[in-house]
C-alpha positions as CSV (number, residue, x, y, z in Angstrom):
1,X,-218.3,116.5,49.9
2,X,-218.5,113.2,51.6
3,X,-219.1,112.4,55.8
4,X,-218.7,109.3,57.4
5,X,-219.6,107.8,60.9
6,X,-222.9,110.1,61.2
7,X,-224.8,107.0,62.4
8,X,-223.2,103.5,62.6
9,X,-223.2,100.5,64.8
10,X,-219.9,98.6,65.9
11,X,-219.9,95.6,67.7
12,X,-216.9,95.5,70.9
13,X,-214.5,92.6,70.4
14,X,-215.9,89.9,72.7
15,X,-219.0,91.3,73.4
16,X,-222.6,91.0,72.4
17,X,-223.2,94.4,73.3
18,X,-224.2,96.9,70.4
19,X,-222.9,100.3,70.4
20,X,-225.1,102.9,68.6
21,X,-222.7,106.2,67.6
22,X,-225.0,108.9,66.2
23,X,-222.4,111.7,65.7
24,X,-221.2,113.7,62.7
25,X,-217.6,112.4,61.4
26,X,-215.9,114.1,58.5
27,X,-214.1,111.4,56.2
28,X,-210.5,112.9,56.9
29,X,-211.1,112.9,60.6
30,X,-209.5,110.2,63.0
31,X,-211.9,109.2,65.8
32,X,-210.0,106.3,67.8
33,X,-212.3,103.7,68.8
34,X,-212.0,104.1,72.5
35,X,-213.2,107.5,72.6
36,X,-216.3,108.6,73.7
37,X,-218.0,111.6,71.5
38,X,-221.5,112.4,72.4
39,X,-224.7,112.6,70.0
40,X,-224.9,115.2,67.4
41,X,-221.2,116.3,68.1
42,X,-219.5,117.3,64.5
43,X,-215.8,116.3,64.2
44,X,-214.2,117.9,61.1
45,X,-211.7,117.0,58.9
46,X,-208.3,116.6,60.0
47,X,-209.1,116.5,63.4
48,X,-207.8,113.3,66.0
49,X,-209.4,112.3,69.1
50,X,-207.8,109.8,70.7
51,X,-208.4,106.4,72.7
52,X,-209.4,107.8,76.5
53,X,-210.5,110.9,75.1
54,X,-214.0,112.5,76.2
55,X,-216.0,114.7,73.9
56,X,-219.5,115.5,74.9
57,X,-222.9,116.3,73.0
58,X,-223.4,118.8,70.5
59,X,-220.0,119.8,70.3
60,X,-218.0,121.6,67.2
61,X,-214.7,120.0,66.8
62,X,-213.2,121.9,63.7
63,X,-210.7,121.4,61.3
64,X,-206.9,120.0,63.0
65,X,-208.2,119.9,66.2
66,X,-206.2,117.2,68.5
67,X,-208.0,115.8,71.5
68,X,-205.5,113.4,73.4
69,X,-206.6,110.8,75.9
70,X,-207.6,111.9,79.6
71,X,-208.8,115.0,78.4
72,X,-212.4,116.0,79.0
73,X,-214.3,117.9,76.9
74,X,-218.4,119.1,77.9
75,X,-221.3,119.4,76.3
76,X,-221.6,122.4,73.3
77,X,-218.1,123.0,73.4
78,X,-216.7,124.6,70.4
79,X,-213.2,124.1,69.4
80,X,-212.1,126.1,66.5
81,X,-209.3,125.3,64.1
82,X,-206.1,123.9,65.2
83,X,-206.8,123.6,68.9
84,X,-205.0,120.9,70.8
85,X,-206.7,119.8,74.0
86,X,-204.2,117.5,76.4
87,X,-204.5,115.1,79.0
88,X,-205.4,116.9,82.1
89,X,-207.2,119.9,80.7
90,X,-211.2,120.0,81.2
91,X,-213.5,122.0,79.4
92,X,-216.7,122.3,81.0
93,X,-220.1,122.4,79.1
94,X,-220.7,125.7,77.0
95,X,-217.0,126.5,76.7
96,X,-216.0,128.1,73.7
97,X,-212.1,127.9,72.5
98,X,-210.9,130.0,69.7
99,X,-208.4,128.8,66.6
100,X,-204.8,128.0,67.6
101,X,-205.2,128.5,71.7
102,X,-202.9,126.6,73.4
103,X,-203.1,124.5,76.5
104,X,-200.0,123.2,78.7
105,X,-200.1,120.4,80.9
106,X,-196.1,120.2,81.8
107,X,-194.9,123.2,83.8
108,X,-191.0,122.1,83.2
109,X,-190.9,120.2,80.2
110,X,-187.8,118.3,78.6
111,X,-187.2,116.2,75.9
112,X,-185.1,113.5,77.2
113,X,-185.5,113.6,81.0
114,X,-184.9,110.5,83.4
115,X,-187.5,112.0,86.3
116,X,-191.2,111.7,86.1
117,X,-193.0,114.7,85.1
118,X,-195.9,116.1,86.9
119,X,-199.2,116.6,85.1
120,X,-200.7,120.0,86.0
121,X,-204.4,119.7,85.4
122,X,-206.2,122.8,84.0
123,X,-210.2,123.6,84.1
124,X,-212.2,126.0,82.1
125,X,-215.6,126.5,83.5
126,X,-218.9,126.1,82.2
127,X,-219.6,129.2,79.4
128,X,-216.3,130.9,79.3
129,X,-214.4,132.0,76.1
130,X,-211.1,131.9,75.4
131,X,-209.9,134.1,72.2
132,X,-207.8,133.2,69.0
133,X,-203.9,132.9,70.0
134,X,-204.2,132.7,73.6
135,X,-202.0,130.3,75.6
136,X,-203.2,128.8,78.9
137,X,-200.5,128.0,81.5
138,X,-200.8,124.5,83.6
139,X,-202.6,124.0,86.9
140,X,-205.2,127.0,86.2
141,X,-208.9,127.5,86.4
142,X,-210.8,129.9,84.3
143,X,-213.9,130.4,86.2
144,X,-217.6,130.6,84.4
145,X,-218.7,132.9,81.9
146,X,-215.0,134.7,81.8
147,X,-213.3,136.0,78.6
148,X,-210.0,135.8,77.9
149,X,-208.8,138.0,74.9
150,X,-207.6,136.8,72.0
151,X,-203.2,136.3,72.0
152,X,-203.2,136.7,75.6
153,X,-201.3,134.7,78.1
154,X,-203.0,133.8,81.4
155,X,-200.3,132.9,84.2
156,X,-203.1,133.2,86.8
157,X,-206.6,132.1,88.2
158,X,-209.1,133.9,86.4
159,X,-212.4,134.7,88.3
160,X,-216.0,134.2,86.9
161,X,-217.5,136.6,84.9
162,X,-214.0,138.6,84.6
163,X,-212.4,139.8,81.0
164,X,-208.5,139.7,81.1
165,X,-206.1,140.5,78.1
166,X,-202.2,140.9,77.4
167,X,-199.3,139.0,78.0
168,X,-199.5,138.4,81.0
169,X,-202.9,138.6,81.1
170,X,-204.5,141.1,83.5
171,X,-208.1,142.3,84.6
172,X,-209.7,144.6,81.9
173,X,-213.5,144.5,83.7
174,X,-216.4,142.5,83.7
175,X,-218.3,140.3,81.0
176,X,-222.0,139.4,80.6
177,X,-223.3,135.7,80.3
178,X,-223.9,137.0,76.7
179,X,-220.1,137.5,76.4
180,X,-220.6,141.3,76.6
181,X,-218.4,143.7,78.7
182,X,-220.4,145.0,81.3
183,X,-220.4,149.5,81.8
184,X,-219.2,151.0,85.3
185,X,-222.9,150.3,86.3
186,X,-222.1,146.4,85.7
187,X,-224.8,146.8,83.6
188,X,-225.0,145.4,79.9
189,X,-226.2,146.6,76.9
190,X,-228.5,143.2,76.6
191,X,-230.5,144.5,79.5
192,X,-229.1,141.9,82.4
193,X,-227.8,143.6,85.9
194,X,-225.3,142.3,88.0
195,X,-223.8,143.3,91.4
196,X,-220.5,142.7,93.3
197,X,-220.6,140.4,96.7
198,X,-217.3,140.9,97.8
199,X,-214.9,139.7,95.2
200,X,-217.6,138.0,93.2
201,X,-220.0,139.3,90.5
202,X,-223.3,138.0,90.7
203,X,-226.6,138.6,89.0
204,X,-228.7,141.5,90.5
């Protein structure tokens, strides 16, 4: 198997500046020249990163992913196969997005319309996990280290450290930093303990 773009230099048109790109790109991936990709990120076959998209360092962009202009992907983010990240979607550092997760940025889509559409932004905060096949409606925030179960349909904000599942997604408990579910004493099998401060879960 051959790869391209592991390390290459490109001289910007009309400039003496030399840009050094230090990321891993499969030969069948499309990375447009005005996208930004951090060092040691891996972009696999049939992925498409458009001009104006931003991808951080040490990310894993798996086969068939699409990252649109205006999308922001942080550092150490994993996008499994066939994830589309649209304009207005921000994935903060350490986010995991399972295969075929669907993001939405238009609440009232029409193909042939005369009025302007409204972009509704979605933020997935640091360390959150979204299971395979989940659908995330627009204008939402998924909190830090939250877990969205596979196949869920998320219609409301998800608080940090919470686990939600179903259609529509509903609260199913609390998650540890490691992703495991906490017991009724808010303790994890990994040894971590938490406490509730009002409605917020915090380390004990």
